[in-house]
N, CA, C and O of each residue as an XYZ file, in Angstrom:
728
protein
N      67.352     26.861    161.408
C      67.046     25.598    162.049
C      68.341     24.971    162.559
O      69.295     24.817    161.796
N      68.381     24.621    163.799
C      69.572     24.033    164.394
C      69.872     22.686    163.738
O      69.000     21.823    163.637
N      71.106     22.522    163.299
C      71.514     21.267    162.682
C      71.613     21.308    161.178
O      71.934     20.300    160.548
N      71.335     22.488    160.579
C      71.377     22.572    159.119
C      72.716     23.070    158.583
O      72.885     23.205    157.371
N      73.675     23.346    159.482
C      74.993     23.798    159.059
C      75.103     25.287    158.824
O      76.176     25.779    158.474
N      74.007     26.020    159.011
C      73.997     27.467    158.818
C      73.765     28.123    160.175
O      72.841     27.747    160.896
N      74.598     29.100    160.526
C      74.415     29.820    161.788
C      73.327     30.860    161.586
O      73.557     31.929    161.020
N      72.134     30.520    162.063
C      70.959     31.378    161.930
C      70.869     32.337    163.109
O      71.573     32.144    164.101
N      70.024     33.367    163.033
C      69.828     34.254    164.181
C      69.448     33.441    165.423
O      68.618     32.535    165.355
N      70.064     33.777    166.547
C      69.812     33.052    167.789
C      70.768     31.888    168.007
O      70.777     31.299    169.088
N      71.578     31.541    166.999
C      72.562     30.472    167.127
C      73.960     31.087    167.185
O      74.217     32.117    166.563
N      74.856     30.455    167.930
C      76.252     30.916    167.944
C      77.152     29.937    167.202
O      78.324     30.229    166.967
N      76.605     28.762    166.825
C      77.324     27.792    166.013
C      76.294     26.807    165.452
O      75.176     26.721    165.959
N      76.666     26.076    164.420
C      75.820     25.020    163.871
C      76.726     24.069    163.106
O      77.055     24.305    161.944
N      77.127     22.984    163.775
C      78.100     22.072    163.186
C      77.482     20.799    162.612
O      78.202     19.868    162.250
N      76.172     20.755    162.528
C      75.439     19.662    161.893
C      75.654     18.303    162.559
O      75.519     17.271    161.902
N      75.992     18.284    163.872
C      76.087     16.998    164.559
C      75.594     17.149    165.989
O      75.328     18.257    166.453
N      75.475     16.025    166.678
C      74.957     16.042    168.047
C      76.032     15.705    169.072
O      75.711     15.303    170.191
N      77.306     15.863    168.709
C      78.407     15.612    169.626
C      78.480     16.761    170.627
O      78.814     17.881    170.240
N      78.173     16.517    171.920
C      78.163     17.606    172.897
C      79.550     18.082    173.314
O      79.673     19.108    173.983
N      80.596     17.353    172.930
C      81.938     17.670    173.392
C      82.828     18.277    172.321
O      84.052     18.211    172.431
N      82.237     18.870    171.282
C      83.049     19.429    170.197
C      83.033     20.955    170.160
O      83.472     21.553    169.178
N      82.534     21.586    171.211
C      82.517     23.044    171.278
C      81.226     23.672    170.810
O      81.045     24.882    170.939
N      80.308     22.857    170.257
C      79.013     23.361    169.788
C      77.948     22.360    170.200
O      77.926     21.227    169.717
N      77.067     22.784    171.097
C      76.007     21.910    171.592
C      74.686     22.632    171.442
O      74.511     23.738    171.954
N      73.744     21.997    170.730
C      72.421     22.583    170.498
C      72.545     23.988    169.910
O      71.807     24.899    170.284
N      73.492     24.146    168.981
C      73.728     25.399    168.252
C      74.160     26.554    169.154
O      73.959     27.723    168.826
N      74.757     26.206    170.297
C      75.322     27.197    171.204
C      76.785     26.851    171.421
O      77.107     25.741    171.846
N      77.673     27.794    171.133
C      79.113     27.559    171.283
C      79.508     27.581    172.748
O      78.981     28.358    173.544
N      80.450     26.707    173.086
C      81.022     26.746    174.426
C      81.673     28.106    174.645
O      82.155     28.727    173.698
N      81.686     28.562    175.874
C      82.301     29.842    176.219
C      83.517     29.588    177.102
O      83.525     28.653    177.903
N      84.515     30.399    176.956
C      85.734     30.271    177.748
C      85.632     31.141    179.002
O      84.924     32.148    179.036
N      86.368     30.709    180.028
C      86.489     31.485    181.259
C      87.910     31.286    181.776
O      88.468     30.195    181.663
N      88.489     32.332    182.337
C      89.815     32.200    182.930
C      89.929     33.113    184.139
O      89.179     34.077    184.295
N      90.895     32.775    184.991
C      91.270     33.650    186.106
C      92.432     34.483    185.603
O      93.398     33.939    185.068
N      92.355     35.774    185.763
C      93.393     36.655    185.213
C      94.758     36.347    185.819
O      94.877     36.053    187.008
N      95.781     36.423    184.978
C      97.153     36.209    185.446
C      97.651     37.413    186.240
O      98.597     37.302    187.020
N      97.022     38.545    186.040
C      97.387     39.767    186.743
C      96.444     39.938    187.930
O      95.241     39.703    187.813
N      96.989     40.345    189.060
C      96.166     40.612    190.233
C      96.012     42.117    190.404
O      96.926     42.886    190.108
N      94.838     42.525    190.887
C      94.502     43.947    190.982
C      94.025     44.280    192.377
O      93.510     43.419    193.091
N      94.197     45.536    192.765
C      93.611     46.023    194.008
C      92.137     46.321    193.724
O      91.798     46.886    192.684
N      91.273     45.938    194.653
C      89.842     46.080    194.445
C      89.382     47.504    194.203
O      88.480     47.735    193.399
N      89.987     48.460    194.886
C      89.529     49.844    194.744
C      90.090     50.520    193.500
O      89.748     51.669    193.220
N      90.949     49.828    192.744
C      91.600     50.443    191.586
C      91.209     49.778    190.271
O      91.988     49.795    189.318
N      90.016     49.194    190.205
C      89.579     48.510    188.984
C      88.903     49.442    187.982
O      88.663     49.038    186.844
N      88.594     50.661    188.370
C      87.844     51.609    187.533
C      86.435     51.099    187.236
O      85.937     51.226    186.117
N      85.809     50.524    188.251
C      84.429     50.067    188.130
C      84.287     48.806    187.290
O      85.277     48.189    186.895
N      83.042     48.436    187.025
C      82.774     47.232    186.231
C      83.360     47.355    184.834
O      83.932     46.400    184.310
N      83.219     48.534    184.229
C      83.742     48.755    182.883
C      85.260     48.558    182.850
O      85.785     47.926    181.933
N      85.954     49.090    183.835
C      87.405     48.946    183.896
C      87.819     47.492    184.076
O      88.792     47.042    183.470
N      87.079     46.749    184.915
C      87.378     45.322    185.104
C      87.156     44.561    183.795
O      87.954     43.697    183.431
N      86.065     44.885    183.087
C      85.803     44.243    181.790
C      86.934     44.538    180.808
O      87.376     43.648    180.080
N      87.399     45.776    180.787
C      88.482     46.152    179.880
C      89.758     45.373    180.197
O      90.496     45.002    179.284
N      90.022     45.124    181.465
C      91.195     44.347    181.849
C      91.069     42.912    181.325
O      92.038     42.351    180.814
N      89.879     42.321    181.449
C      89.650     40.971    180.923
C      89.849     40.938    179.409
O      90.482     40.023    178.882
N      89.312     41.929    178.719
C      89.434     41.988    177.251
C      90.894     42.143    176.826
O      91.341     41.506    175.872
N      91.624     42.984    177.533
C      93.026     43.191    177.198
C      93.817     41.897    177.372
O      94.597     41.527    176.495
N      93.622     41.207    178.498
C      94.352     39.966    178.745
C      93.987     38.891    177.726
O      94.860     38.170    177.241
N      92.699     38.782    177.400
C      92.278     37.804    176.386
C      92.906     38.129    175.037
O      93.338     37.225    174.321
N      92.960     39.411    174.683
C      93.566     39.826    173.419
C      95.047     39.544    173.378
O      95.555     39.044    172.374
N      95.755     39.857    174.462
C      97.196     39.610    174.515
C      97.514     38.115    174.427
O      98.564     37.723    173.918
N      96.591     37.284    174.931
C      96.784     35.834    174.885
C      96.346     35.247    173.540
O      96.526     34.054    173.297
N      95.771     36.085    172.663
C      95.338     35.608    171.354
C      94.056     34.795    171.388
O      93.803     34.003    170.480
N      93.245     34.978    172.420
C      91.987     34.237    172.496
C      90.982     34.800    171.497
O      90.904     36.016    171.322
N      90.211     33.930    170.837
C      89.200     34.429    169.913
C      88.125     35.212    170.670
O      87.903     34.981    171.858
N      87.478     36.114    169.991
C      86.397     36.926    170.582
C      86.860     37.689    171.820
O      86.095     37.843    172.771
N      88.101     38.165    171.818
C      88.635     38.798    173.023
C      87.854     40.032    173.462
O      87.888     40.391    174.638
N      87.166     40.674    172.557
C      86.397     41.874    172.931
C      85.087     41.543    173.641
O      84.392     42.448    174.105
N      84.744     40.266    173.731
C      83.478     39.886    174.356
C      83.615     39.559    175.836
O      82.606     39.296    176.490
N      84.817     39.565    176.384
C      85.008     39.124    177.774
C      84.504     40.159    178.773
O      84.607     41.368    178.565
N      83.953     39.630    179.871
C      83.497     40.457    180.996
C      83.921     39.808    182.299
O      84.061     38.588    182.384
N      84.120     40.629    183.304
C      84.499     40.129    184.627
C      83.266     39.617    185.366
O      82.190     40.209    185.275
N      83.427     38.515    186.098
C      82.395     37.997    187.000
C      82.472     38.863    188.246
O      83.140     38.515    189.220
N      81.774     40.006    188.201
C      81.915     41.016    189.230
C      80.584     41.735    189.409
O      79.962     42.172    188.441
N      80.162     41.847    190.655
C      78.964     42.615    190.996
C      79.389     43.902    191.679
O      80.474     43.979    192.254
N      78.527     44.917    191.614
C      78.720     46.107    192.435
C      77.419     46.379    193.163
O      76.532     45.525    193.172
N      77.283     47.541    193.772
C      76.095     47.826    194.589
C      74.829     47.986    193.758
O      73.729     47.971    194.310
N      74.960     48.138    192.451
C      73.788     48.347    191.592
C      73.543     47.221    190.589
O      72.429     47.092    190.083
N      74.545     46.410    190.292
C      74.439     45.432    189.216
C      74.967     44.071    189.653
O      76.055     43.974    190.220
N      74.191     43.020    189.388
C      74.598     41.656    189.705
C      75.392     41.052    188.554
O      75.090     41.310    187.389
N      76.393     40.258    188.867
C      77.191     39.582    187.834
C      76.299     38.735    186.935
O      76.524     38.664    185.727
N      75.291     38.095    187.513
C      74.401     37.224    186.741
C      73.673     37.994    185.631
O      73.303     37.406    184.615
N      73.470     39.286    185.816
C      72.779     40.103    184.812
C      73.732     40.698    183.776
O      73.288     41.305    182.801
N      75.035     40.528    183.980
C      76.026     41.109    183.074
C      76.530     40.130    182.023
O      77.205     40.536    181.078
N      76.214     38.848    182.173
C      76.788     37.826    181.313
C      75.723     37.067    180.528
O      74.601     36.873    180.996
N      76.103     36.642    179.323
C      75.261     35.725    178.563
C      75.264     34.413    179.330
O      76.299     34.018    179.866
N      74.149     33.744    179.391
C      74.073     32.492    180.126
C      74.875     31.426    179.402
O      74.562     31.060    178.270
N      75.922     30.926    180.071
C      76.891     30.021    179.479
C      76.430     28.568    179.515
O      75.702     28.154    180.417
N      76.830     27.871    178.607
C      76.603     26.419    178.638
C      77.886     25.786    179.134
O      77.965     24.564    179.254
N      88.840     22.441    175.800
C      89.348     22.522    177.060
C      88.723     21.676    178.129
O      88.532     20.471    177.969
N      88.392     22.360    179.276
C      88.042     21.786    180.555
C      86.710     22.397    180.950
O      86.592     23.611    181.115
N      85.725     21.554    181.098
C      84.383     22.059    181.396
C      84.312     22.501    182.854
O      84.614     21.733    183.766
N      83.907     23.755    183.055
C      83.737     24.292    184.402
C      82.345     23.951    184.910
O      82.174     23.565    186.066
N      81.350     24.095    184.040
C      79.967     23.774    184.393
C      79.243     23.328    183.129
O      79.528     23.819    182.037
N      78.311     22.400    183.280
C      77.590     21.848    182.133
C      76.646     22.859    181.491
O      76.200     22.654    180.362
N      76.341     23.923    182.178
C      75.452     24.953    181.647
C      75.300     26.068    182.654
O      75.910     26.052    183.723
N      74.475     27.039    182.296
C      74.291     28.209    183.150
C      73.765     27.834    184.519
O      74.285     28.302    185.532
N      72.726     26.982    184.567
C      72.153     26.590    185.852
C      73.180     25.865    186.718
O      73.219     26.054    187.934
N      74.010     25.036    186.087
C      75.050     24.328    186.833
C      76.080     25.309    187.396
O      76.572     25.121    188.509
N      76.407     26.350    186.635
C      77.344     27.366    187.115
C      76.791     28.054    188.356
O      77.519     28.266    189.326
N      75.511     28.402    188.331
C      74.902     29.131    189.438
C      74.550     28.250    190.635
O      74.153     28.762    191.682
N      74.691     26.931    190.493
C      74.366     26.023    191.600
C      75.375     26.131    192.734
O      75.087     25.734    193.863
N      76.565     26.673    192.436
C      77.603     26.809    193.452
C      78.675     25.751    193.355
O      79.780     25.957    193.856
N      78.388     24.621    192.727
C      79.375     23.550    192.586
C      79.855     23.493    191.142
O      79.049     23.400    190.217
N      81.163     23.549    190.954
C      81.751     23.495    189.620
C      82.316     22.100    189.359
O      82.688     21.388    190.292
N      82.376     21.718    188.088
C      83.012     20.450    187.722
C      84.526     20.573    187.852
O      85.191     19.625    188.270
N      85.067     21.718    187.503
C      86.499     21.998    187.608
C      86.674     23.435    188.063
O      85.867     24.303    187.729
N      87.720     23.679    188.818
C      87.991     25.024    189.333
C      88.368     25.979    188.205
O      88.921     25.566    187.185
N      88.063     27.260    188.400
C      88.506     28.313    187.478
C      89.862     28.780    187.991
O      89.970     29.803    188.668
N      90.883     28.019    187.658
C      92.223     28.333    188.155
C      93.269     28.268    187.046
O      94.445     28.011    187.305
N      92.834     28.502    185.817
C      93.748     28.566    184.684
C      93.673     29.983    184.122
O      92.585     30.528    183.935
N      94.839     30.574    183.854
C      94.876     31.937    183.342
C      94.674     31.955    181.835
O      94.580     30.908    181.195
N      94.608     33.147    181.285
C      94.469     33.321    179.842
C      95.653     32.747    179.082
O      95.553     32.503    177.880
N      96.768     32.527    179.760
C      97.973     31.971    179.144
C      98.173     30.500    179.486
O      99.259     29.956    179.288
N      97.128     29.855    179.999
C      97.137     28.422    180.358
C      98.095     28.098    181.500
O      98.625     26.989    181.569
N      98.315     29.043    182.381
C      99.110     28.799    183.578
C      98.164     28.650    184.763
O      97.016     29.090    184.702
N      98.635     28.040    185.828
C      97.801     27.828    187.001
C      97.725     29.115    187.823
O      98.746     29.715    188.158
N      96.506     29.521    188.140
C      96.280     30.694    188.985
C      96.020     30.220    190.406
O      95.327     29.226    190.622
N      96.566     30.917    191.345
C      96.315     30.593    192.735
C      95.736     31.803    193.427
O      95.609     32.871    192.827
N      95.393     31.643    194.653
C      94.915     32.775    195.422
C      93.460     33.105    195.192
O      92.649     32.246    194.848
N      93.149     34.382    195.394
C      91.763     34.825    195.345
C      91.410     35.542    194.068
O      92.267     35.856    193.242
N      90.101     35.796    193.924
C      89.576     36.549    192.784
C      88.512     37.505    193.299
O      87.616     37.106    194.043
N      88.612     38.765    192.900
C      87.566     39.729    193.259
C      86.279     39.318    192.549
O      86.289     39.041    191.350
N      85.162     39.281    193.296
C      83.874     38.936    192.690
C      82.754     39.845    193.190
O      81.947     40.327    192.395
N      82.699     40.079    194.481
C      81.563     40.801    195.050
C      80.263     40.059    194.784
O      79.186     40.655    194.799
N      80.368     38.755    194.540
C      79.248     37.987    194.005
C      79.091     36.638    194.704
O      80.062     35.906    194.899
N      77.858     36.327    195.072
C      77.539     35.010    195.610
C      77.549     33.999    194.461
O      77.489     34.402    193.299
N      77.623     32.698    194.752
C      77.657     31.699    193.683
C      76.438     31.736    192.750
O      76.527     31.288    191.607
N      75.317     32.258    193.218
C      74.121     32.330    192.362
C      74.119     33.555    191.447
O      73.145     33.801    190.737
N      75.210     34.318    191.467
C      75.349     35.470    190.585
C      74.832     36.781    191.146
O      74.923     37.815    190.485
N      74.295     36.754    192.343
C      73.762     37.962    192.969
C      74.859     38.659    193.781
O      75.801     38.011    194.236
N      74.736     39.975    193.961
C      75.750     40.709    194.726
C      75.876     40.185    196.154
O      74.883     39.816    196.782
N      77.092     40.159    196.652
C      77.377     39.764    198.032
C      77.311     41.019    198.889
O      78.335     41.640    199.173
N      76.108     41.388    199.297
C      75.945     42.607    200.075
C      76.590     42.467    201.446
O      76.810     41.357    201.930
N      76.882     43.580    202.053
C      77.556     43.591    203.332
C      78.968     44.126    203.200
O      79.729     44.167    204.167
N      79.303     44.533    201.995
C      80.615     45.128    201.775
C      80.424     46.427    201.010
O      79.314     46.780    200.614
N      81.531     47.127    200.812
C      81.456     48.384    200.062
C      81.702     48.155    198.574
O      81.663     49.101    197.788
N      81.955     46.903    198.182
C      82.345     46.609    196.799
C      83.535     47.485    196.415
O      83.651     47.950    195.281
N      84.398     47.691    197.374
C      85.601     48.503    197.159
C      85.258     49.812    196.453
O      85.890     50.178    195.462
N      84.251     50.512    196.974
C      83.828     51.776    196.360
C      83.298     51.539    194.957
O      83.584     52.310    194.042
N      82.525     50.468    194.787
C      82.054     50.018    193.469
C      83.234     49.812    192.521
O      83.166     50.118    191.331
N      84.322     49.281    193.093
C      85.538     48.913    192.352
C      86.213     50.111    191.716
O      86.958     49.977    190.745
N      85.946     51.287    192.274
C      86.493     52.494    191.665
C      86.753     53.562    192.715
O      86.167     54.643    192.661
N      87.608     53.271    193.647
C      87.935     54.291    194.628
C      87.879     53.759    196.034
O      87.950     52.551    196.256
N      87.754     54.639    196.960
C      87.794     54.253    198.357
C      89.231     54.106    198.799
O      90.144     54.696    198.220
N      89.415     53.310    199.833
C      90.770     53.092    200.318
C      90.999     51.602    200.531
O      90.075     50.799    200.399
N      92.191     51.249    200.849
C      92.555     49.854    201.019
C      91.977     49.197    202.248
O      92.111     47.985    202.416
N      91.330     49.973    203.122
C      90.767     49.403    204.340
C      89.304     49.000    204.182
O      88.769     48.280    205.025
N      88.649     49.457    203.109
C      87.292     49.000    202.839
C      87.369     47.538    202.418
O      88.457     46.995    202.225
N      86.190     46.897    202.275
C      86.195     45.490    201.916
C      85.332     45.206    200.699
O      84.350     45.899    200.432
N      85.724     44.165    199.966
C      84.980     43.683    198.806
C      84.995     42.170    198.798
O      85.949     41.552    199.271
N      83.948     41.571    198.266
C      83.824     40.121    198.257
C      84.816     39.462    197.318
O      85.120     39.976    196.241
N      85.315     38.305    197.753
C      86.268     37.567    196.930
C      86.000     36.074    197.012
O      85.442     35.574    197.988
N      86.416     35.372    195.955
C      86.342     33.920    195.903
C      87.743     33.347    195.851
O      88.728     34.084    195.903
N      87.830     32.011    195.748
C      89.109     31.315    195.727
C      89.247     30.559    194.410
O      88.413     29.712    194.092
N      90.284     30.855    193.650
C      90.465     30.286    192.313
C      90.503     28.767    192.277
O      90.054     28.188    191.287
N      91.005     28.096    193.286
C      91.139     26.646    193.257
C      89.930     25.878    193.757
O      89.966     24.648    193.801
N      88.872     26.556    194.132
C      87.708     25.895    194.729
C      86.687     25.459    193.673
O      86.531     26.108    192.639
N      86.005     24.361    193.950
C      84.904     23.917    193.091
C      83.572     23.973    193.827
O      82.527     23.716    193.230
N      83.596     24.305    195.116
C      82.352     24.483    195.862
C      81.961     25.961    195.806
O      82.535     26.721    195.025
N      81.011     26.369    196.611
C      80.515     27.750    196.582
C      81.608     28.786    196.834
O      81.442     29.951    196.474
N      82.713     28.384    197.441
C      83.807     29.325    197.721
C      84.489     29.825    196.450
O      85.275     30.771    196.515
N      84.209     29.213    195.285
C      84.828     29.705    194.045
C      84.413     31.143    193.798
O      85.198     31.942    193.288
N      83.157     31.479    194.163
C      82.646     32.820    193.900
C      82.676     33.715    195.122
O      82.964     34.907    195.017
N      82.379     33.142    196.292
C      82.414     33.976    197.498
C      82.975     33.181    198.660
O      82.411     32.168    199.074
N      84.101     33.663    199.179
C      84.735     33.041    200.336
C      84.749     33.989    201.523
O      84.435     33.602    202.649
N      85.123     35.248    201.252
C      85.218     36.213    202.342
C      85.234     37.632    201.797
O      85.348     37.860    200.593
N      85.116     38.569    202.712
C      85.309     39.976    202.387
C      86.803     40.256    202.524
O      87.378     40.073    203.597
N      87.420     40.695    201.447
C      88.843     40.995    201.485
C      89.072     42.495    201.509
O      88.242     43.267    201.029
N      90.200     42.903    202.072
C      90.532     44.324    202.092
C      90.845     44.793    200.676
O      91.561     44.118    199.937
N      90.316     45.930    200.310
C      90.406     46.442    198.945
C      91.829     46.746    198.500
O      92.089     46.849    197.301
N      92.740     46.888    199.428
C      94.141     47.087    199.077
C      94.847     45.787    198.699
O      95.969     45.810    198.194
N      94.181     44.645    198.945
C      94.749     43.350    198.565
C      94.705     43.198    197.059
O      93.900     43.841    196.385
N      95.568     42.350    196.533
C      95.600     42.108    195.088
C      95.089     40.711    194.784
O      95.638     39.719    195.264
N      94.028     40.640    193.980
C      93.420     39.375    193.574
C      93.214     39.385    192.069
O      93.247     40.434    191.426
N      93.000     38.198    191.522
C      92.683     38.045    190.096
C      91.239     38.458    189.836
O      90.500     38.789    190.762
N      90.852     38.434    188.573
C      89.462     38.564    188.140
C      89.089     37.286    187.416
O      89.943     36.691    186.759
N      87.836     36.838    187.513
C      87.329     35.788    186.654
C      86.818     36.457    185.391
O      85.977     37.354    185.459
N      87.311     36.036    184.257
C      86.949     36.652    182.975
C      86.177     35.648    182.121
O      86.708     34.598    181.759
N      84.931     35.971    181.805
C      84.046     35.095    181.038
C      83.876     35.622    179.629
O      83.627     36.811    179.428
N      84.010     34.735    178.652
C      83.657     35.092    177.287
C      82.152     35.295    177.265
O      81.414     34.434    177.745
N      81.683     36.392    176.733
C      80.265     36.729    176.811
C      79.609     36.656    175.446
O      78.411     36.910    175.323
């Protein structure tokens, strides 16, 4: 039962209070998200799994809790980013999952795993609603191709729909990844 101080099945926290700003709201823990401090070429990510591993490694090196749970906000030709992540509820990026998918963020995802400011773009291949941004090669599904193919990218400093999808970038370009605690 939510509010009894015991983390029961289906709960990720239970702090016995109704304070929405303490990291636990309705027995669901807040989730972290960061823009990677390292930039990668789109065709050299080793697919979705490789991008996830990069997020996990960076979270681990930064000493973030639950570092093995991180996944990249990245779609390919077969899988949508929205289907790869637990629906999410520091600095609040979105009040909840629906708010995240609305396209407008409360704050930009422009802080790295080391609390530094990230600039530039982020590989996403994903529209703000979490669906794949078709019309590109997804940089060979993020695992091959050449630098002249294109993959969808967003802008780290944006709070409008451009946070997730701004343009098709050349796969040889180097951009960050958005890494979500899952």
